[in-house]
N, C-alpha and C positions, 0 to 999 in steps of 0.2 A: 504493500500500500504506500509506504513512504517513498519507494523508488518511483512509482507511477506519479505520485504527487510532485516530487522533485523534477521529474522529466517534463511534466506539463508546465511547471513554473519556469523552467530553463528554456522552454520553447518560446516563451514570450519575455525575453530578457529585459526589454525596455520598460514594459509595464511593471514587471516584477521589481526592477530596481527603483523606479519612481515611487511605487507603493511602499517599498522598504524604507526609502528615504523619508517619506511622509511619517511613517510610524516612528522611525528613529528620531527625527527632529521634534516630533510631538513630545516624546518621552524626555528628550534632552531639554526642551524648553520648560517642561514642568519641573524638572530637577533643578535647573538653574534659577528659575523664579522662586521656587520654594526655598532654595538655599539662601537667596537674598532676603526674602521676607522673614524666614525663621531666624536667620542670623541677626537681622535688625531687631527682632523681638527679643532675642537672647541678650543683645546689647542693652536694650532699654530695661529689661528685667534686672540685669546686673547693676545698672545705674540706680534703679529704685531700691533694690535689696541691699546693696553694699554701700551706697553713698548716703543712706539714711537709716533710721531705726526700723527694726522689724515691727515693733509696737511702740506707739507714742502715747505717753500719759501726759495730759495737759490740763491747764486750769479750766474749770467749768464756769461758763458765764452765769452769773447770778443777777438776773434782771429784777429791777424794782417794780413791784406791783402795787395796786391800790390798797391792798391789805398788809403791806410790808411794815407799816408803822402803827398798826392798831394796838400793839402791846405797849407802845410808848405813850400815845396820846389818849387812850381810852381805858376805862375800867371794865370790870366784868359786867356783862349784860348790856354794854354800851356799843353803839355802832358808829363808825366814822364815815362821813360823806364828804367827798372832795368836789370842789367846783372845777378844779383842774387836777386830774389824777397825776401823781408823781410818775416819773419815768427815768430811764437810765440804768446804770449798773451800780451794784453795791460797793465794789472795790476794784482794785487793779487785778491784772491777770497773775494769779499766784495759786499754788497748791498749798492748802492749809496744813494738811497732815503729811508733810514730806517725810518725816522720820518713820512713820508707820509704813509708807510705801517702800522706803528703802529697806526696812527690816523684812518686808514681805518679799521683795525681789531677791534679797540675799538668801533667803531660805527656800526659794523656788529652784528646784533642780533643773528646770527647763531653761532658766535664764543663764546666758553665758556672760553677759556684761550689761551694765547700765551706766548712764551718764546724766546727771542733773544739768539743766540749762536755764538760762534766763534771757528771754527775747524782749527787746524794747524798741519802740519807735523813737528816733532821734533826728537831729538836724546836724549835718556835717558842714563845717565852714573852713575855708582856706582863703584868707584875705577877704576879698569881696565876693568870692564864689561860694554858694551854699547849695546843698542837695539834701532832700529828704531821704531817709533810709531806715534800715534796722541795724541794731547791734546785738550780737548774740554772745552771752557770757558762757564760757565752757571751762571744764577742767581738762587740759590737754591730755593727760595720761589716761583718763577715763574715756574721753571722747574718741580717741584713736582706736579704742577697742570696740566701739559701737559702730562707727562709720569710717570708711576708708577715705577721709577727706585729705589725708596727708599727700596722696598722689595728685590732688588738684592744686597743690601749692607750687607756684612757678618760681617764686623767690622767697627766701627766708625759710623758717621751719616752725612747725606748730609748737615746738619746745620753747620758742622765744617768748610765748605768752606767760610761761611759768617763771621766767627769769626776772621779769619786772612787771608790776601791775599796770604800767602805763604804755605797754606795747600793744600794737594793733595789727592784725592781718586783714587786709582790705581786698574787696573784689576788684579785679583789674579794670572793669568798666567804670566803677566808681572812682578808682584811682586816676584814671585818665580824665574823667569829667571834672575832677577837682584840680587837675594839674599837679598831682603829687608824684614824688619819687621815693624810693626806699631811703629811710632816714629822716624824711621831712616830718614836721609836726602838723597835726590837724586838730581842730576844735570840735568837740562833740557837745551839743546842747540838748538837754532833756526837756520834758514837757513843762517843767516849772521855770525854764529859762536859765538853769544853772549850767555853767560852762566847765568843761573838763579838757585838758590837754593830753593828747596821745601821740606817740611816736610810731610812724609806719615802719614796722619791722619786716613786712613781707606782703605778698599778694597771692591770691588764689584765682583759679579759673575753673568754674564748674561746667561751663558749656551752656548754662541757662542764662540768657542775657538779662532777664529781669532780676535774677539773684546777683549776678556779677556787678550790676550797676546800683545795687542798693544795700548789700550786706557786708558786714565786717565782723571779725571774731576778736574778742578780748577775754581776759581771764574772768572767771565767774565772780570773784570778789570785786573786780573793777566794775562789772555790770551792775552788781548790787549797790555799789557806791553811787553809780549814776542814778539808779532808781531811788536812792535814799532809803533803802529798806534792806538792812543786813539779813541774810538768811532767806531772802525771797527766791523762789524757784517757780518758773512758769511751765517748764516741761521736764519730763524724764524720758530720755531715749533708751529703749531696751533692745538688746540683741539676744535672740534665742539660739540655742544649740541646733534646733531644727526649725528652719524658716517655714516649713509646712504647717507648723502648729500656731502660727501667728494669729490667724483669724479666730481659732478656738480660744487662745489665751486672751484675746481682746474681748471676746464675749464673756469669758469667765471673770475678768477683772472689771468689766463694765457694771457688774452688780454693785460695786462701790460707787455710790452717788456723789462722792466728794470730788471726783475728777472725771474728765472726758478721756476715754480710752479708744484708740483706733489702731487697727493693723495697717500695714503698708498696702494691703489690697484695698481697704476702705478709703485710704487717703488718695490712692491712684486709680480710683474706680473709672474715671473718664478715660484714662490711657488704656486700661485693660479692655474697655469696650471697643477701642480701636482694633485690638487684636482679633476680636470677633469679626469685625468687618474684613480684616485681612484673611481670616479663614474662609469667609464666604467668597472672597475674591479667588482664592486658590481653588475652592470647590467648583466655582463657575468656570474657571480656566480649565480644570480637569475635564469637566463635562464637554466643553467645546473641543478639546483635543480628542476626546473619545469619539465625538460625532464626526470630526474631520477625518480621523484615521479610519473610522468605521466605513464612511462613504467610499474611501479609497479602496479598501478591501472588497466591499460589496461590488463596486464598479468592475474591478479586474476579474473577480470570480464570475460575475454575471456574463461578462464578455467571453470568458473561457468556456462557460457552460454552453453558450450559444454557438461558439465556433467549434466545440469538441463533441457535437452531437453524434457524428459518425463514430468517433472513438468510444463514446459512451455506449452506442448500439453494439459495437463489437464486443466490448467488455460484458455487456448484459447477455449477448448471444453465446458467449463461451462459459457462462455459468456464474458471473458476478451478480450478487443479490443487490437489492436497492440499498440495504444498509452498507454494503461495501462501497458503492458509489458515493454515498453520503460520507463515509469515512475518508475517502480519498480527498474530497473537496474540503472537508473540515480540517484535514491534516494540512492542506495547503495554507489555509488561513492561520492555523496555529504555528506553522513553520515561519510564516512571515511575522507573526506576533513575537515569537521567541527571538528570532534573529534581530528584528527591529528593536525589541526591548533591551537585549544585551548591548547592541551598538549604541542605543540611546542612553543607557546607563553609563557606559564608558565615556561617551561624548559629554554628557552632563557633568560627570565628575571632572573631566579635563577643564571644562568651562568654569566650574566652581573653583577649581584649584588655581586657575589663572586669575580669576577675579579676586581671590583672597590675597594675591600679591600686589594688587593695584593700590597705590597710595593716593590719598586725596586730602585736601585741606578744606575746612569750612570757613567762610568769611566771618562767621560768628565766633569761631574758636581760633585763637592766635597761637596755640601751642604747636608743637611739631606735627608734621603730617602723620596720618595714621592709615592703616590698611582697612579694607572693607571687612566687615564681620559677615562671614559666610557660614551657614550651618551645614555640617557633613553628617547629619543624623541618618542612621541606617534606614529608618522608616521611609525617608524620602525616596531612596533608591529602590526599595522594595515596592513601594506604591507605584513608582514610575514604570517598573518592569511589568507588574501585574496589570497596570492600566493598559499598556500596549497589548499584552496577551489577551485580556478580556475583550478589548475593543475589536480585535481581529477575529476572535473566536465567535462573538455574537454576530459580527458582520458577515461571517462565512456561512452562517446557519441557513439563511433563506436560499442563496444560490445552491447550497449543498442539498437542501430538501428538494428543490426544483429538479436538480440533476438526478437525485435518487428516484423520483417518480416517473422518469422517462422510461418508456418501454421500446424495444427494437422496432415493433410494428409502427408505433406512433412516429418514431423518428424517421423511418423510411417513407411513410406517407407524407410527412412534412417536407421531406427532401424532394418528393415528386411534385 
């Protein structure tokens, strides 16, 4: 059967080669595009997981309501009516029971590291130039265990913050907008108008333009000094031993109403939704490739069936059953699928390998050039191969059934 199938394919070399090329290029295109999309996804996931906390514990907003002051202005059985109800927030962003949270994190076996932080809105001034932004107080030794921000520092070191309370590591975009250089002094103004002098000891670049043009890092004690509240903590960044447990841990810790707890999945929910769109795009692309490859196989085998009626009649007359004819033509389709799939996988791998060596620079990121992130996940290649095989197998079915139903008498009558 295989010999007959191969001979018939070889008899029409041009059509066979063109169909084989269609299957091969379809599988290779799927592998290349999937490698790019999944590589980009892995890069973003790495940025979200390693550059920030797995779970973030932050201050919970306590809004002022109409009943918030009843215990102050009224006695029992009395009710207070407001002409203009009060509004706003009760106090600044801070976690009240910090020590309780720290004890809880220390005793939790799933926690690898944690780092207290204090984030404040400030005004940066250099001469007559001023910019609004944020300042984040950290403990360098603890922060480096939670998030890999050290690799984003382009000048200076995170350890500089622990050497002096007046050092500051600033985003390169903010540094450029203020006209600063390493070693310069910058004035930080808090919400009360108090002014504090800091020395620029380094710069970082996260790749996020909004962050790089607004954020700077200082020692935690310096940030608390700016806030005028020693011991104030607005966030606790937590790194888990198993990042897969982050959502479950966030739900578990959310039972404590004293703080807001979010996992990295909840914080980056919008970005994760983009991944679903990527998956839909890949699936649609796969369907299109299957249809195009299938039409190619269907076309060549339909022509072969029409042109090989005499040979089919001879095979039937010497004892070949309908199922044998069906097997011959199905074998042709499967052979094209296997050959096209193998060649497509090899071509796709070579393309991905070549793309992974290409360097590029982003106008938003001024660090050294980097290479494209390409995924070489085995499932991509397995899917590409079986996609080619299944498409050719299904496309071969109708022509094969048609050939198997032909009888020698009907063929001869048709010839006449």
